[in-house]
N, CA, C and O of each residue as an XYZ file, in Angstrom:
728
protein
N      -6.652    -25.834     -7.140
C      -6.215    -24.657     -7.877
C      -5.535    -23.678     -6.914
O      -6.106    -23.301     -5.891
N      -4.339    -23.283     -7.251
C      -3.576    -22.371     -6.409
C      -3.766    -20.933     -6.881
O      -3.676    -20.642     -8.074
N      -4.025    -20.059     -5.950
C      -4.221    -18.651     -6.281
C      -3.076    -17.795     -5.738
O      -3.313    -16.733     -5.161
N      -1.850    -18.251     -5.920
C      -0.705    -17.484     -5.457
C      -0.296    -16.496     -6.555
O       0.060    -16.911     -7.657
N      -0.344    -15.216     -6.265
C       0.020    -14.224     -7.279
C       1.475    -14.370     -7.730
O       2.364    -14.676     -6.935
N       1.685    -14.144     -9.007
C       3.024    -14.207     -9.592
C       3.617    -12.824     -9.804
O       4.835    -12.669     -9.898
N       2.746    -11.812     -9.880
C       3.193    -10.439    -10.129
C       2.403     -9.489     -9.240
O       1.301     -9.800     -8.788
N       2.998     -8.321     -9.001
C       2.346     -7.273     -8.224
C       2.760     -5.923     -8.796
O       3.877     -5.756     -9.286
N       1.847     -4.969     -8.727
C       2.204     -3.586     -9.037
C       1.464     -2.678     -8.065
O       0.490     -3.083     -7.430
N       1.942     -1.451     -7.964
C       1.433     -0.526     -6.957
C       0.809      0.692     -7.619
O       1.287      1.180     -8.643
N      -0.268      1.168     -7.010
C      -0.979      2.341     -7.526
C      -1.363      3.244     -6.361
O      -1.404      2.823     -5.205
N      -1.642      4.494     -6.701
C      -2.187      5.423     -5.726
C      -3.055      6.420     -6.465
O      -2.853      6.688     -7.649
N      -4.030      6.967     -5.742
C      -4.915      7.941     -6.362
C      -5.671      8.748     -5.339
O      -5.724      8.402     -4.159
N      -6.265      9.847     -5.819
C      -7.094     10.689     -4.961
C      -8.279     11.194     -5.753
O      -8.219     11.321     -6.976
N      -9.358     11.480     -5.044
C     -10.565     11.976     -5.701
C     -11.354     12.894     -4.787
O     -11.232     12.845     -3.563
N     -12.169     13.734     -5.417
C     -12.984     14.715     -4.687
C     -14.387     14.708     -5.278
O     -14.559     14.610     -6.493
N     -15.392     14.814     -4.405
C     -16.771     14.888     -4.875
C     -17.670     15.236     -3.696
O     -17.259     15.145     -2.539
N     -18.900     15.635     -4.002
C     -19.840     15.953     -2.924
C     -20.342     14.690     -2.222
O     -20.849     14.766     -1.103
N     -20.206     13.527     -2.870
C     -20.595     12.283     -2.205
C     -19.348     11.448     -1.898
O     -18.384     11.436     -2.663
N     -19.393     10.756     -0.768
C     -18.279      9.923     -0.317
C     -17.973      8.818     -1.322
O     -16.811      8.587     -1.658
N     -19.006      8.136     -1.800
C     -18.811      7.038     -2.737
C     -18.167      7.513     -4.039
O     -17.259      6.860     -4.555
N     -18.623      8.626     -4.565
C     -18.076      9.119     -5.828
C     -16.650      9.633     -5.650
O     -15.832      9.512     -6.562
N     -16.343     10.207     -4.484
C     -14.959     10.615     -4.220
C     -14.045      9.390     -4.233
O     -12.936      9.445     -4.764
N     -14.511      8.288     -3.650
C     -13.730      7.045     -3.677
C     -13.588      6.531     -5.112
O     -12.503      6.110     -5.513
N     -14.660      6.561     -5.874
C     -14.606      6.154     -7.286
C     -13.584      7.008     -8.043
O     -12.815      6.491     -8.854
N     -13.581      8.307     -7.776
C     -12.614      9.202     -8.431
C     -11.177      8.845     -8.038
O     -10.269      8.923     -8.865
N     -10.972      8.455     -6.776
C      -9.640      8.026     -6.339
C      -9.225      6.745     -7.064
O      -8.074      6.606     -7.477
N     -10.172      5.805     -7.217
C      -9.875      4.577     -7.969
C      -9.545      4.904     -9.425
O      -8.619      4.329     -9.996
N     -10.299      5.823    -10.023
C     -10.013      6.237    -11.409
C      -8.641      6.870    -11.517
O      -7.886      6.576    -12.445
N      -8.316      7.738    -10.573
C      -7.018      8.404    -10.571
C      -5.885      7.378    -10.443
O      -4.803      7.567    -10.999
N      -6.142      6.295     -9.708
C      -5.161      5.222     -9.551
C      -5.146      4.273    -10.745
O      -4.190      3.518    -10.926
N      -6.212      4.309    -11.568
C      -6.283      3.441    -12.746
C      -6.896      2.075    -12.507
O      -6.755      1.181    -13.341
N      -7.584      1.898    -11.366
C      -8.115      0.566    -11.028
C      -9.627      0.545    -10.838
O     -10.158     -0.354    -10.187
N     -10.314      1.518    -11.396
C     -11.765      1.619    -11.201
C     -12.563      0.558    -11.935
O     -13.706      0.292    -11.563
N     -12.003     -0.054    -12.959
C     -12.790     -0.973    -13.790
C     -12.673     -2.436    -13.388
O     -13.085     -3.327    -14.131
N     -12.099     -2.682    -12.185
C     -11.922     -4.056    -11.720
C     -12.744     -4.300    -10.457
O     -13.040     -3.370     -9.706
N     -13.105     -5.548    -10.237
C     -13.778     -5.945     -9.007
C     -12.693     -6.297     -7.997
O     -12.116     -7.384     -8.032
N     -12.430     -5.362     -7.107
C     -11.319     -5.498     -6.175
C     -11.728     -6.323     -4.966
O     -12.762     -6.070     -4.347
N     -10.912     -7.307     -4.639
C     -11.116     -8.141     -3.464
C      -9.963     -7.854     -2.517
O      -8.804     -8.119     -2.833
N     -10.289     -7.316     -1.366
C      -9.265     -6.966     -0.392
C      -8.732     -8.225      0.280
O      -9.503     -9.046      0.778
N      -7.410     -8.372      0.291
C      -6.772     -9.510      0.943
C      -5.800     -8.986      1.994
O      -5.466     -7.802      2.023
N      -5.355     -9.898      2.854
C      -4.402     -9.484      3.882
C      -3.028     -9.252      3.256
O      -2.912     -9.137      2.036
N      -2.021     -9.186      4.064
C      -0.814     -8.492      3.648
C       0.441     -9.341      3.448
O       1.513     -8.972      3.927
N       0.329    -10.447      2.765
C       1.500    -11.265      2.471
C       1.996    -10.976      1.057
O       1.226    -11.014      0.097
N       3.293    -10.687      0.943
C       3.946    -10.545     -0.357
C       4.399    -11.953     -0.728
O       5.301    -12.490     -0.086
N       3.790    -12.574     -1.759
C       4.024    -13.994     -2.042
C       5.473    -14.318     -2.435
O       6.159    -13.493     -3.038
N       5.927    -15.526     -2.087
C       7.242    -15.967     -2.542
C       7.301    -15.934     -4.077
O       6.307    -16.211     -4.748
N       8.438    -15.604     -4.605
C       8.705    -15.555     -6.052
C       7.828    -14.564     -6.816
O       7.815    -14.583     -8.047
N       7.113    -13.717     -6.126
C       6.288    -12.709     -6.780
C       7.203    -11.582     -7.263
O       8.045    -11.091     -6.511
N       7.033    -11.185     -8.510
C       7.875    -10.117     -9.047
C       7.071     -8.827     -9.173
O       5.886     -8.844     -9.505
N       7.731     -7.731     -8.907
C       7.100     -6.426     -9.041
C       7.259     -5.934    -10.470
O       8.350     -5.974    -11.037
N       6.156     -5.469    -11.044
C       6.176     -4.890    -12.383
C       5.648     -3.464    -12.295
O       5.079     -3.076    -11.274
N       5.828     -2.692    -13.338
C       5.326     -1.319    -13.286
C       3.819     -1.295    -13.556
O       3.247     -2.247    -14.089
N       3.209     -0.202    -13.179
C       1.762     -0.042    -13.267
C       1.258     -0.235    -14.691
O       0.264     -0.930    -14.903
N       1.915      0.357    -15.651
C       1.454      0.278    -17.046
C       1.421     -1.168    -17.536
O       0.446     -1.591    -18.157
N       2.487     -1.929    -17.258
C       2.514     -3.337    -17.663
C       1.447     -4.139    -16.921
O       0.819     -5.026    -17.499
N       1.245     -3.829    -15.652
C       0.242     -4.538    -14.864
C      -1.166     -4.306    -15.370
O      -1.949     -5.247    -15.497
N      -1.491     -3.055    -15.659
C      -2.843     -2.749    -16.144
C      -3.132     -3.413    -17.479
O      -4.276     -3.779    -17.749
N      -2.119     -3.575    -18.319
C      -2.304     -4.242    -19.622
C      -2.689     -5.707    -19.461
O      -3.266     -6.301    -20.372
N      -2.373     -6.295    -18.301
C      -2.647     -7.717    -18.084
C      -4.008     -7.973    -17.440
O      -4.369     -9.120    -17.176
N      -4.755     -6.906    -17.191
C      -6.073     -7.041    -16.563
C      -7.171     -6.645    -17.537
O      -6.955     -5.845    -18.447
N      -8.363     -7.223    -17.328
C      -9.515     -6.909    -18.176
C     -10.614     -6.270    -17.337
O     -10.790     -6.629    -16.173
N     -11.354     -5.328    -17.914
C     -12.471     -4.722    -17.173
C     -13.421     -5.795    -16.633
O     -13.759     -6.752    -17.329
N     -13.837     -5.617    -15.392
C     -14.745     -6.567    -14.746
C     -14.046     -7.719    -14.053
O     -14.671     -8.465    -13.300
N     -12.747     -7.872    -14.301
C     -11.995     -8.976    -13.709
C     -11.967     -8.852    -12.189
O     -11.885     -7.749    -11.647
N     -12.036    -10.005    -11.504
C     -11.850    -10.039    -10.061
C     -10.355     -9.952     -9.811
O      -9.584    -10.771    -10.312
N      -9.948     -8.948     -9.029
C      -8.537     -8.673     -8.795
C      -8.296     -8.615     -7.290
O      -8.987     -7.898     -6.565
N      -7.315     -9.371     -6.836
C      -6.946     -9.356     -5.428
C      -6.001     -8.190     -5.175
O      -5.103     -7.916     -5.971
N      -6.220     -7.508     -4.050
C      -5.427     -6.320     -3.751
C      -5.314     -6.104     -2.248
O      -6.213     -6.455     -1.484
N      -4.196     -5.522     -1.843
C      -4.050     -4.992     -0.488
C      -4.292     -3.497     -0.642
O      -3.580     -2.817     -1.382
N      -5.304     -2.986      0.063
C      -5.758     -1.616     -0.159
C      -5.727     -0.810      1.140
O      -6.233     -1.245      2.174
N      -5.126      0.367      1.059
C      -5.212      1.354      2.139
C      -6.091      2.479      1.616
O      -5.925      2.928      0.482
N      -7.015      2.927      2.433
C      -7.994      3.927      1.984
C      -8.300      4.883      3.130
O      -8.343      4.487      4.295
N      -8.508      6.125      2.784
C      -8.940      7.106      3.768
C      -9.850      8.112      3.079
O      -9.668      8.414      1.899
N     -10.822      8.625      3.808
C     -11.689      9.664      3.253
C     -12.206     10.557      4.369
O     -12.267     10.156      5.531
N     -12.572     11.762      3.997
C     -13.080     12.729      4.972
C     -13.861     13.812      4.244
O     -13.637     14.080      3.063
N     -14.778     14.424      4.973
C     -15.459     15.615      4.466
C     -15.261     16.793      5.408
O     -16.000     17.775      5.351
N     -14.254     16.689      6.279
C     -13.939     17.779      7.201
C     -13.055     18.793      6.473
O     -11.934     18.477      6.076
N     -13.564     20.000      6.304
C     -12.856     21.046      5.570
C     -11.413     21.188      6.060
O     -11.156     21.271      7.261
N     -10.492     21.214      5.120
C      -9.067     21.417      5.352
C      -8.379     20.227      6.026
O      -7.240     20.357      6.474
N      -9.044     19.076      6.108
C      -8.486     17.882      6.732
C      -7.502     17.217      5.775
O      -7.825     16.971      4.613
N      -6.301     16.928      6.271
C      -5.299     16.175      5.510
C      -5.539     14.696      5.754
O      -5.618     14.257      6.902
N      -5.656     13.921      4.673
C      -5.845     12.471      4.776
C      -4.743     11.773      4.000
O      -4.266     12.278      2.983
N      -4.341     10.603      4.493
C      -3.288      9.823      3.838
C      -3.637      8.349      3.876
O      -4.295      7.876      4.803
N      -3.187      7.629      2.856
C      -3.277      6.176      2.809
C      -1.968      5.676      2.220
O      -1.481      6.213      1.226
N      -1.397      4.643      2.837
C      -0.091      4.167      2.398
C      -0.004      2.650      2.473
O      -0.580      2.017      3.358
N       0.729      2.086      1.525
C       1.068      0.670      1.531
C       2.568      0.576      1.795
O       3.368      1.195      1.094
N       2.943     -0.199      2.806
C       4.348     -0.472      3.082
C       4.727     -1.808      2.474
O       3.898     -2.715      2.390
N       5.966     -1.932      2.053
C       6.454     -3.150      1.399
C       7.758     -3.576      2.060
O       8.641     -2.749      2.287
N       7.880     -4.866      2.368
C       9.141     -5.431      2.853
C       9.365     -6.753      2.123
O       8.625     -7.718      2.315
N      10.398     -6.778      1.285
C      10.720     -7.972      0.500
C      11.930     -8.672      1.100
O      12.927     -8.024      1.420
N      11.850     -9.991      1.255
C      12.996    -10.733      1.794
C      14.076    -10.934      0.732
O      13.790    -10.935     -0.466
N      15.315    -11.104      1.183
C      16.422    -11.378      0.261
C      16.209    -12.737     -0.412
O      16.520    -12.904     -1.592
N      15.682    -13.700      0.338
C      15.391    -15.029     -0.202
C      14.050    -14.972     -0.925
O      13.005    -14.873     -0.282
N      14.067    -15.032     -2.252
C      12.844    -14.898     -3.048
C      11.838    -16.019     -2.774
O      10.653    -15.870     -3.072
N      12.302    -17.142     -2.208
C      11.411    -18.247     -1.865
C      10.675    -18.040     -0.553
O       9.807    -18.837     -0.197
N      11.009    -16.988      0.163
C      10.378    -16.624      1.437
C       9.311    -15.566      1.151
O       9.480    -14.747      0.247
N       8.237    -15.576      1.897
C       7.232    -14.529      1.716
C       7.663    -13.253      2.431
O       8.431    -13.286      3.393
N       7.154    -12.136      1.940
C       7.385    -10.840      2.553
C       6.088    -10.288      3.102
O       5.117    -11.020      3.292
N       6.082     -8.988      3.356
C       4.898     -8.366      3.933
C       4.539     -7.066      3.229
O       5.396     -6.329      2.740
N       3.252     -6.822      3.200
C       2.680     -5.546      2.791
C       1.903     -5.046      4.006
O       1.336     -5.843      4.754
N       1.877     -3.750      4.199
C       1.089     -3.212      5.307
C       0.222     -2.080      4.783
O       0.572     -1.412      3.809
N      -0.903     -1.873      5.432
C      -1.778     -0.753      5.093
C      -1.780      0.194      6.279
O      -1.890     -0.229      7.430
N      -1.658      1.473      5.985
C      -1.744      2.466      7.059
C      -2.477      3.683      6.506
O      -2.227      4.109      5.379
N      -3.367      4.227      7.292
C      -4.094      5.433      6.888
C      -4.226      6.325      8.114
O      -4.301      5.850      9.247
N      -4.253      7.624      7.861
C      -4.311      8.538      8.995
C      -4.886      9.886      8.586
O      -5.100     10.170      7.407
N      -5.124     10.693      9.592
C      -5.629     12.052      9.423
C      -4.639     13.020     10.055
O      -4.164     12.787     11.166
N      -4.329     14.099      9.357
C      -3.530     15.161      9.936
C      -2.064     14.836     10.151
O      -1.390     15.529     10.914
N      -1.551     13.801      9.501
C      -0.148     13.420      9.625
C       0.526     13.633      8.270
O      -0.042     13.304      7.228
N       1.741     14.185      8.290
C       2.454     14.447      7.040
C       2.599     13.157      6.234
O       2.871     12.100      6.804
N       2.420     13.236      4.904
C       2.506     12.037      4.057
C       3.817     11.265      4.221
O       3.809     10.034      4.202
N       4.936     11.966      4.381
C       6.228     11.289      4.531
C       6.233     10.404      5.776
O       6.755      9.290      5.754
N       5.651     10.909      6.855
C       5.603     10.135      8.094
C       4.673      8.937      7.946
O       4.980      7.851      8.439
N       3.548      9.123      7.277
C       2.619      8.007      7.054
C       3.311      6.920      6.240
O       3.176      5.736      6.547
N       4.056      7.315      5.199
C       4.815      6.346      4.403
C       5.857      5.629      5.241
O       6.019      4.414      5.122
N       6.568      6.369      6.093
C       7.568      5.746      6.964
C       6.921      4.740      7.913
O       7.469      3.663      8.145
N       5.762      5.086      8.459
C       5.064      4.179      9.370
C       4.655      2.904      8.638
O       4.847      1.803      9.153
N       4.090      3.050      7.439
C       3.666      1.871      6.661
C       4.856      0.988      6.332
O       4.787     -0.232      6.475
N       5.952      1.605      5.889
C       7.164      0.847      5.550
C       7.710      0.135      6.785
O       8.105     -1.029      6.717
N       7.727      0.837      7.902
C       8.220      0.285      9.153
C       7.370     -0.899      9.608
O       7.905     -1.905     10.074
N       6.051     -0.783      9.475
C       5.161     -1.886      9.867
C       5.467     -3.146      9.057
O       5.568     -4.238      9.616
N       5.613     -2.991      7.739
C       5.907     -4.147      6.888
C       7.265     -4.745      7.246
O       7.399     -5.963      7.358
N       8.273     -3.888      7.425
C       9.616     -4.375      7.748
C       9.645     -5.071      9.106
O      10.311     -6.093      9.275
N       8.930     -4.519     10.057
C       8.887     -5.117     11.385
C       8.237     -6.500     11.348
O       8.725     -7.435     11.983
N       7.133     -6.627     10.600
C       6.474     -7.934     10.491
C       7.408     -8.952      9.847
O       7.494    -10.094     10.298
N       8.107     -8.536      8.790
C       9.032     -9.455      8.126
C      10.205     -9.786      9.038
O      10.617    -10.943      9.117
N      10.743     -8.795      9.721
C      11.884     -9.031     10.609
C      11.538    -10.051     11.692
O      12.336    -10.942     11.982
N      10.357     -9.926     12.288
C       9.992    -10.874     13.345
C       9.813    -12.277     12.773
O      10.123    -13.260     13.447
N       9.323    -12.386     11.551
C       9.176    -13.691     10.895
C      10.540    -14.317     10.622
O      10.707    -15.530     10.750
N      11.509    -13.490     10.246
C      12.843    -13.976      9.892
C      13.766    -14.124     11.100
O      14.897    -14.590     10.966
N      13.289    -13.732     12.263
C      14.098    -13.863     13.464
C      15.173    -12.801     13.619
O      16.164    -13.024     14.315
N      14.996    -11.656     12.983
C      15.954    -10.559     13.117
C      15.625     -9.817     14.410
O      14.531     -9.268     14.544
N      16.560     -9.792     15.363
C      16.271     -9.091     16.617
C      16.311     -7.575     16.427
O      17.171     -7.051     15.720
N      15.391     -6.896     17.052
C      15.373     -5.436     16.976
C      14.609     -4.892     18.168
O      13.828     -5.601     18.803
N      14.844     -3.644     18.456
C      14.161     -2.959     19.551
C      13.022     -2.137     18.954
O      13.289     -1.196     18.207
N      11.758     -2.458     19.256
C      10.643     -1.724     18.671
C      10.608     -0.252     19.073
O       9.887      0.539     18.466
N      11.385      0.120     20.095
C      11.408      1.507     20.544
C      12.418      2.368     19.785
O      12.472      3.582     19.983
N      13.211      1.749     18.926
C      14.148      2.532     18.117
C      13.376      3.408     17.150
O      12.238      3.098     16.797
N      13.996      4.513     16.715
C      13.325      5.323     15.703
C      13.423      4.606     14.354
O      14.151      3.624     14.209
N      12.685      5.111     13.385
C      12.574      4.433     12.096
C      13.932      4.204     11.432
O      14.204      3.102     10.955
N      14.781      5.221     11.395
C      16.074      5.081     10.722
C      16.967      4.066     11.425
O      17.697      3.326     10.766
N      16.918      4.021     12.757
C      17.706      3.038     13.495
C      17.211      1.624     13.212
O      18.016      0.706     13.055
N      15.895      1.441     13.145
C      15.338      0.122     12.826
C      15.756     -0.297     11.419
O      16.110     -1.453     11.188
N      15.713      0.643     10.490
C      16.071      0.343      9.107
C      17.502     -0.200      9.029
O      17.768     -1.144      8.286
N      18.408      0.388      9.786
C      19.796     -0.082      9.801
C      19.887     -1.507     10.342
O      20.648     -2.321      9.819
N      19.109     -1.816     11.393
C      19.099     -3.173     11.945
C      18.593     -4.155     10.891
O      19.167     -5.230     10.721
N      17.528     -3.795     10.186
C      16.982     -4.673      9.161
C      18.007     -4.925      8.058
O      18.173     -6.060      7.612
N      18.696     -3.868      7.616
C      19.690     -3.993      6.544
C      20.881     -4.833      6.996
O      21.397     -5.649      6.232
N      21.313     -4.633      8.238
C      22.471     -5.368      8.738
C      22.190     -6.859      8.823
O      23.103     -7.673      8.684
N      20.935     -7.221      9.049
C      20.582     -8.636      9.109
C      20.772     -9.342      7.778
O      20.924    -10.563      7.744
N      20.766     -8.587      6.668
C      20.986     -9.166      5.351
C      19.846    -10.033      4.840
O      19.959    -10.638      3.774
N      18.758    -10.101      5.581
C      17.646    -10.965      5.191
C      16.508    -10.190      4.531
O      15.599    -10.787      3.955
N      16.560     -8.864      4.614
C      15.543     -8.022      3.989
C      16.219     -7.249      2.875
O      17.167     -6.502      3.116
N      15.732     -7.428      1.650
C      16.392     -6.828      0.501
C      15.845     -5.443      0.151
O      16.580     -4.591     -0.348
N      14.556     -5.220      0.412
C      13.974     -3.940      0.034
C      12.795     -3.604      0.925
O      11.974     -4.461      1.251
N      12.726     -2.331      1.314
C      11.526     -1.801      1.963
C      11.200     -0.478      1.292
O      12.091      0.260      0.871
N       9.923     -0.194      1.201
C       9.475      1.067      0.600
C       8.022      1.295      0.957
O       7.390      0.466      1.612
N       7.498      2.435      0.516
C       6.075      2.713      0.716
C       5.529      3.462     -0.491
O       6.261      4.118     -1.233
N       4.221      3.341     -0.659
C       3.473      4.044     -1.700
C       2.372      4.796     -0.967
O       1.522      4.180     -0.324
N       2.381      6.127     -1.058
C       1.473      6.943     -0.250
C       0.678      7.909     -1.116
O       1.221      8.558     -2.009
N      -0.600      7.992     -0.840
C      -1.471      8.973     -1.480
C      -2.015      9.897     -0.395
O      -2.320      9.458      0.714
N      -2.132     11.173     -0.726
C      -2.643     12.119      0.260
C      -3.434     13.228     -0.435
O      -3.249     13.508     -1.619
N      -4.309     13.838      0.335
C      -5.116     14.956     -0.172
C      -5.625     15.750      1.016
O      -5.656     15.259      2.144
N      -6.021     16.973      0.749
C      -6.650     17.826      1.742
C      -8.045     18.182      1.238
O      -8.219     18.550      0.077
N      -9.034     18.071      2.120
C     -10.402     18.442      1.756
C     -10.383     19.927      1.407
O     -10.003     20.762      2.227
N     -10.798     20.247      0.182
C     -10.628     21.604     -0.355
C     -11.773     22.545     -0.053
O     -11.576     23.757      0.034
N     -12.972     21.999      0.109
C     -14.155     22.844      0.268
C     -15.103     22.247      1.303
O     -15.045     21.056      1.609
N     -15.974     23.100      1.832
C     -17.050     22.578      2.663
C     -17.996     21.802      1.753
O     -18.098     22.098      0.562
N     -18.679     20.823      2.305
C     -19.613     19.985      1.529
C     -18.908     19.210      0.414
O     -19.491     18.961     -0.641
N     -17.670     18.835      0.651
C     -16.929     18.033     -0.313
C     -16.264     16.880      0.436
O     -15.808     17.029      1.570
N     -16.222     15.734     -0.227
C     -15.478     14.592      0.281
C     -14.168     14.498     -0.483
O     -14.114     14.766     -1.684
N     -13.121     14.116      0.223
C     -11.849     13.754     -0.401
C     -11.607     12.291     -0.051
O     -11.917     11.841      1.053
N     -11.056     11.567     -0.995
C     -10.730     10.145     -0.775
C      -9.346      9.882     -1.358
O      -8.987     10.421     -2.405
N      -8.580      9.051     -0.669
C      -7.272      8.629     -1.161
C      -7.180      7.118     -1.071
O      -7.784      6.492     -0.200
N      -6.421      6.550     -1.980
C      -6.228      5.099     -1.992
C      -4.793      4.801     -2.425
O      -4.242      5.459     -3.308
N      -4.209      3.801     -1.786
C      -2.927      3.232     -2.202
C      -3.147      1.725     -2.205
O      -3.794      1.190     -1.305
N      -2.615      1.039     -3.210
C      -2.911     -0.392     -3.303
C      -1.791     -1.168     -3.963
O      -1.071     -0.670     -4.829
N      -1.674     -2.415     -3.516
C      -0.829     -3.411     -4.174
C      -1.791     -4.292     -4.956
O      -2.676     -4.917     -4.372
N      -1.625     -4.346     -6.264
C      -2.527     -5.092     -7.142
C      -1.834     -6.382     -7.583
O      -0.759     -6.347     -8.181
N      -2.457     -7.508     -7.284
C      -1.871     -8.816     -7.612
C      -2.356     -9.333     -8.966
O      -3.508     -9.132     -9.349
N      -1.468     -9.991     -9.667
C      -1.805    -10.674    -10.905
C      -1.475    -12.146    -10.708
O      -0.356    -12.500    -10.336
N      -2.464    -13.001    -10.961
C      -2.267    -14.456    -10.768
C      -1.516    -15.074    -11.921
O      -1.267    -16.279    -11.920
């Protein structure tokens, strides 16, 4: 039996609570994926996998279902702490080739930068797999141009969730995830 996902969709969410676990549950609820048994998998974007929107994806799942996902998560109870979680995506031009998803999470870094880092990580992993030469010391925009010029990477993007701990004695949790449908 092959468990290669045929579809993927992306979600993000944030939650707040006095307990760490409940803040995470609230983030899952905010993302719309709290009613599934999530199994964390590594970061391969399967060949021929198509991206669908969140609403269509959720309609294809049932409560209690075991669902494979690439999940980025961050949480903190440090007052005024900025937390971020991001999924980077790099899809190859050849749909028969696998791509990459990356997870990145951080503290105190602007959400845009966290998203850029996640996207860059996924693109870099795919580029090295495809044999696209690049200088890892280039800045993000310069690397992006190298990836595009190679013609082998069709799309890169990121999905980022962020929050700031609002009160003392409160947990904040953020989650970003790629949800697979078999």
